[in-house]
N, C-alpha and C positions, 0 to 999 in steps of 0.2 A: 207462525203464529193462526190461528182462529178464529173467524166472526162468531161470536153466540147469536144475538140476537139486541135490540135496544135498549136500553134502561128501563124504560116507561114499559116494557114486553116482560119482565121477571118484577114483579113485585117483592116488597120485605116481606118474609114467609115465603117465599118458591123456591124451586129447585125445576132443575130440567136438565138434559139427558145428550151429552154433542159428540156426535161419532167425528172420532177426530185423524179413523183412515187408517189404513192397514197397516203403519207401520207402528201407532200408538191407540189403545186401551179406546175405548170410551171416557165421557168426560163428565163427570157430577160438575154440574155450577151452581152454587146458592146465595142467597138476596139474604141476610140477614145482618140483625145489629149495624144496618148501616150502610154495613158491604157485599164484596162482591168476593166469594172463596172459591174453589176448584179442587177438587181431589180426582184422584179414580172413579169411575163409580162400580167396581168393582168392589163388594166385598172382600177384605183380605183369609178373611174365617171360610166361605162355599161363595159359594155363586150366589150372588144377588144384586140387586139392581141398590146403592146407597140412592139413586136419586130418586127412590121411588121410598123412602127410608120417613124418620119424622126428624121434626126439627126443635132444636134447642138449644139460644141462643146458636155458639159457633160449635156446638154438638148435631152431629144423626150420631141417627140410631137405627141400623139395617133391619128392614123387616121381618129379617129372617129367623134369627137366631138372638136379637136385640143386643148385639156388637152395638158397641158406642165411639165412633172418632172423634176426634178436636179437627175441626174442617182450619182453622190454622197449620197444626200440624201432624197432621195424616195421625198421629199415634192414635191406637188404640186404649180407651180406658177402660174396659170390662172387658173380659170372658167374655165369649169361648174367642176372638179373635186373638190373638198374641201380635201379629207383623201388624205397622204400618202398610198406609198404601198412601201415595207420591202424590203430593201437593203439585199447582201449578201454578205459574201468575197470573194474574191479573190486571188487566189494564184495561180503559175504559177513554177513547179518544171519538169526539165529536158528538157524545149521548152514544155512542158504538160500543157494547165493551166485546172484549177482543180476550182468548183463553192462549197463553203461551204454552204447548207444551212441558211437561221436563222431560231430559232422554238420562237411561240406566246409565254408567256408567259401568259398571260390574256384574253382569248379570242375577238374578231374582233381591239386587239390595235396590230402598226404596232413593229416590234422588228426590231431593225440593223444590222447588224452584224459589230461586231469590224472587223476591216482588220485586215491585217495578213503579214508582211513580207513577198513578194517574192523571190522567189530562181531561177534563171537561170541554 
């Protein structure tokens, strides 16, 4: 479990990048449509930070080649990206936002974290 920030420090429509340590790639955390989402920060098409992309509802557009990813599933919705990015569970405890990094079970295949119930 990685502490991210207080919920008031990530306003609606904003994102931030969280360094998850050596074992896990950086994670992008988004606040949109009244919910928090977390996905791998690096686009699956080419090395670009998705936290620096354009947020459109539950989708983020990669700033490099405009691939669009669904924050709920990690799936790309258009080319040039073909592979999904991992999603990570997000919880809120006492006003603090936490990310629970997903783990890979098979090298090269994304694993989507099961959402956990948020506690305010």
